N, C-alpha and C positions, 0 to 999 in steps of 0.2 A: 853392401849398399853404397851406391855412389852418390848421386845428387837426389835431393828431394825438392820438388817444386810445388809450392802451395798456391793454389788458385782459388778465387772466390770473389764475391762482391766486396766493394768497399765496406769496411766495418766487420768483415767476417773473421778478422784476426790473423791475417797472413803474416804481418810483421811481428805482432806480439807472440803468436804461437811459434813463428819461425825462430826468433831469438832464443826462446826457452828450449825449443826442440834441438836447435844446434848445440846449445850448452850441454844438454843431457846426453846427446849422442856423440859429443866431442867432434862436431863438424864446424865448418865456417858458416857464416851467415852473410847473405847478400840481398840487399833491398834494391830492386831495379828502379823504383821511384827516385831513390837518392842518387843512383848512378846517372839517371837522366838529368836531374837537377844539377849535378856536378858538371856533367858534360856541356850542358846548355847555359849554365850560369844564371838560372832563373828557377823560381818555384813552379810546380806543376800547373797551378791555376793561372799563373801569368803566361805560361806557354800556351795553354788552351785559349785564354783570352786573346793573346796577341797573334797566334798563328792559326787558330781554328782547330776543331776537333780532328779533322782528317789528317792534318800535318802532325798533330800531337800523336795520333795513333801510329803514324809512320815512324816518328822518333822512338816510340816505345818498341815497335817491331825491330828497328835497327839495333836498339840496346839489347833486346832479348836475343836476337840472332847473332850478336857478337859474343855472347857468353860462351866461354870455353873453360869450364871449371870442373873440379872433382872434389868430392868430400864436402859438399856445400848444400846448405838449405837455402833455397832461392825463394824470395817473395816478390813476384812480379806485380805490376799494377793490376787493378781490377779489370781493366780493359784489355789485358794481355790476350784474350781469346778473340779479339775483334779483327785480327789479321791471321790468315791461314798459315803464313810463314812462321809466325810466332808459335802457333799451336804445334806445328811439325817440329820446330827446334826444341821446344820444351819437352815434348814426348820423347825425343831422341836423347835429351840431356840427362834424363833420370825418371824417377817415379813421380808422376803428377798426382797430387792429392787435392781434391776439391773440398774446401771447407764450406759445407752446405749450411745456409742460414735462410730462414723465412724472410719474406719481404717485411713483415712486421718487426722482426728483430733487426734487420738492416736499418730500417727507418728509425728505430729507437736508439741505435748505436751512433748514427751520424747526426752530429749537432751543428756542423759548420759547412753546409752544402755550398755556400758561396765561395769558400776559400779552400775546400778540401782537395781540389784537383781531380774532380770526377769528370770524365769525358762525356758530357751531356751536350747533345746538339740543341740548337735553339728550339724551344717549345717541347722538348723531351722531359719527361718526369723521371724520378727515380724508379717508379713502378714500370715505366716503359723500358728503361734500361735493364731492370731485373728480368722482365719477361723475354727480352732479347738475348740476354747473356746466359741465363740458366741452362738452356739446351746446349750452348757452346761449352760451358764448364763441364757438363755431363759427358759430352762427346770427347773432350780433351783429357779428362781424368782417367787414370788407371784405378784410382781408389776414391771413394766418396766417404767423408766423415762428417757427421752432424756436428755443427759448431755452436748450436744454440742451447740454452737451458743448462749450461754447466760452466764451471770456472775455467779460467785459462789453463790451470794444471789438469783439469779433467779433459779438456780438448787435446792437450799435448799427449796425455796418456792414451786417449782414443786413437790419435794418429799413430803413436808407437805400436799399439796393438794391431791396427790395420796393416801397417808396414810389415810387422812380424808375421802376420797371417798370410801375406802375399809372398813372402820369401820361401 
């Protein structure tokens, strides 16, 4: 197993699951949101507010397409599927795992919409983004793992089982 790329809506657990998964599989962990913040010297929400959603998605695409890693669990941002180049690069980089979560669970998990760094266009709701992205996550993923209704450890174990079944 080379790289594992976790995709899903904000709040689906990409970073939390990613850290624990990397530890249990003895892999490195990379959070693309943190990489973008480091490169740009600003928080995600500040980048979205100052540069606009389209430019932010381009920054995210550039960060994803620059990844050249091995033995790494990667947690890209929730909007990683909004650019075709990002999807193609992630699928070529390793096994893409979609952490599937219902809209109700996403809404319950996100408490800081104004500062979370979610790529929302003006007038767009979280439900709009959910409906737009779910088909993209499904198309991008090699594996889909339900991420709701269980503990962090339960989700990590479900990902490990799905990866083992795919091997």
